[in-house]
C-alpha positions in Angstrom: 58.0 27.8 -29.3 56.5 29.7 -32.1 54.9 33.1 -32.2 51.8 32.7 -34.5 49.1 34.9 -36.0 46.0 32.6 -36.4 42.9 34.3 -37.8 40.2 34.1 -40.4 40.1 36.6 -43.4 38.0 37.4 -46.3 39.5 36.7 -49.7 40.3 40.4 -50.2 42.2 40.3 -46.8 40.0 41.8 -44.1 39.6 40.2 -40.7 36.4 42.3 -39.7 34.1 44.4 -41.8 33.9 48.3 -41.6 31.7 48.1 -38.5 34.4 45.9 -36.7 31.9 42.9 -37.1 32.5 39.3 -37.6 28.9 38.4 -38.6 30.1 37.8 -42.1 32.2 34.8 -40.7 29.4 33.3 -38.5 27.4 32.2 -41.6 29.9 29.4 -42.0 29.6 26.2 -40.0 32.7 24.0 -39.6 33.4 22.5 -42.9 34.1 18.8 -42.9 37.6 18.1 -41.4 38.0 21.5 -40.1 36.3 20.9 -36.6 39.6 19.8 -35.1 41.7 22.7 -36.4 41.0 25.2 -33.5 41.4 22.7 -30.6 44.6 21.3 -32.1 46.0 24.7 -32.4 44.8 26.0 -29.0 46.3 23.0 -27.1 49.7 24.1 -28.2 49.3 27.8 -27.0 50.7 29.0 -23.7 50.1 32.7 -23.9 47.9 35.1 -26.0 48.1 38.7 -27.2 45.5 41.1 -28.6 44.8 44.7 -29.3 42.2 46.7 -27.6 39.6 46.6 -30.5 39.8 42.8 -30.4 39.5 42.7 -26.5 36.4 44.9 -26.9 34.9 42.8 -29.5 35.4 39.6 -27.3 33.8 41.4 -24.4 30.7 42.5 -26.4 30.4 39.0 -28.0 30.7 36.8 -24.9 29.7 39.1 -22.1 32.6 38.2 -20.0 32.8 41.6 -18.3 29.5 40.8 -16.7 30.3 37.0 -16.2 34.0 36.4 -16.0 33.3 32.6 -16.6 32.5 33.5 -20.2 36.2 34.4 -20.8 37.2 31.4 -22.9 40.9 31.3 -22.4 42.6 29.5 -19.5 45.9 30.9 -20.1 47.6 34.4 -19.6 46.5 37.0 -22.0 48.1 40.3 -22.8 46.0 43.3 -24.0 47.9 46.0 -25.9 46.2 49.4 -25.5 47.0 53.1 -25.2 43.8 53.7 -23.4 41.9 52.5 -20.3 39.8 49.6 -20.9 37.3 47.9 -18.7 38.8 45.1 -16.4 37.4 42.1 -14.8 38.5 39.9 -11.8 39.2 36.3 -12.5 40.9 35.7 -15.8 44.7 36.4 -16.2 44.4 39.4 -18.4 47.3 41.8 -18.4 47.0 45.3 -19.9 50.1 46.7 -21.5 51.2 49.4 -23.8 54.3 50.5 -25.6 57.1 48.3 -27.4 56.1 44.7 -28.0 59.6 43.2 -27.7 59.9 43.2 -23.8 56.2 42.1 -23.5 57.1 39.2 -25.9 59.8 38.1 -23.7 57.5 37.9 -20.8 54.9 36.1 -22.8 57.5 33.5 -23.8 58.5 32.9 -20.3 54.8 32.5 -19.3 54.2 30.1 -22.2 56.6 27.8 -20.8 57.8 26.3 -24.2 54.3 26.4 -25.7 53.3 28.9 -28.6 52.4 32.4 -28.4 49.3 33.3 -30.2 48.7 36.9 -31.6 44.9 36.9 -31.7 44.8 40.3 -33.6 44.4 42.9 -34.8 46.6 43.2 -37.9 48.4 46.3 -36.7 49.5 44.7 -33.5 50.6 41.6 -35.3 52.5 43.9 -37.7 54.5 45.4 -34.6 55.6 41.9 -33.6 56.7 41.3 -37.3 58.5 44.7 -37.3 60.5 43.5 -34.3 61.2 40.1 -35.9 59.0 38.2 -33.4 56.4 36.8 -35.7 57.2 33.1 -36.8 54.1 31.9 -38.6 50.8 33.3 -40.1 47.9 30.9 -40.3 44.9 32.2 -42.2 41.5 30.6 -42.7 40.3 32.3 -45.8 36.6 32.4 -46.1 34.9 32.7 -49.5 33.6 36.2 -49.2 34.7 39.7 -50.2 34.2 42.4 -47.7 35.5 45.4 -49.7 36.7 47.2 -46.7 37.4 46.8 -43.0 40.1 45.8 -40.6 43.0 44.6 -42.7 44.6 41.2 -42.1 48.1 42.6 -41.7 48.7 46.2 -42.7 52.4 45.9 -43.6 54.3 45.5 -46.7 56.1 42.1 -46.5 57.7 41.6 -49.8 61.4 40.8 -49.3 61.9 38.1 -48.0 58.4 36.8 -49.0 56.7 34.4 -46.6 57.0 30.6 -47.2 54.0 28.7 -47.8 54.1 25.6 -45.6 50.6 24.3 -46.0 47.4 24.8 -47.9 44.3 22.8 -47.2 40.8 23.3 -48.6 37.8 22.6 -46.3 34.6 22.2 -48.0 33.5 24.7 -50.6 34.1 27.8 -48.3 37.3 27.7 -46.6 41.0 27.3 -47.3 43.7 27.1 -44.5 47.0 28.7 -45.3 50.0 28.3 -43.2 53.2 30.5 -43.9 56.5 30.7 -42.1 57.9 34.2 -41.8 61.4 34.3 -43.3 64.1 36.5 -41.9 66.3 38.3 -44.4 69.3 36.2 -43.4 67.4 33.0 -44.1 67.4 33.4 -48.0 
């Protein structure tokens, strides 16, 4: 079981533009060889977590609040928020707030040996990192600069540095980077 942050980013480290939009990302079709990346990844996931902004973006983009069948995840999802969010009947969506550590324990139990995916945003993922609960960072880096927006991971992670496990170029527009998060005792 691994807790993973899997996301797309601009070269300059933003996962969304200043308007919280992903339109910049939608200009790219799946480069050759990349079409199997997400299906392979999601098949190993047993639970997901996201912040309120990500949840609201998914709701706006998919329309699942009006049609719950449009919720694309068939696994338990935890939404971290300090405010009340719109809810929908049907999908297994659990709203939580506070410390990520006890929620992570519940997520791991629910995942039943499969991985936990931290969908985003970066600050939420940073909270998991701060608690020593983040194992991997997998980033699809798109060939654009946004200049500003939602940061990939708004934390200083310097010592120990992440360990590059894999770097794969896909077409002329994407590179997938996979890093292990090292613990201080692992050096």
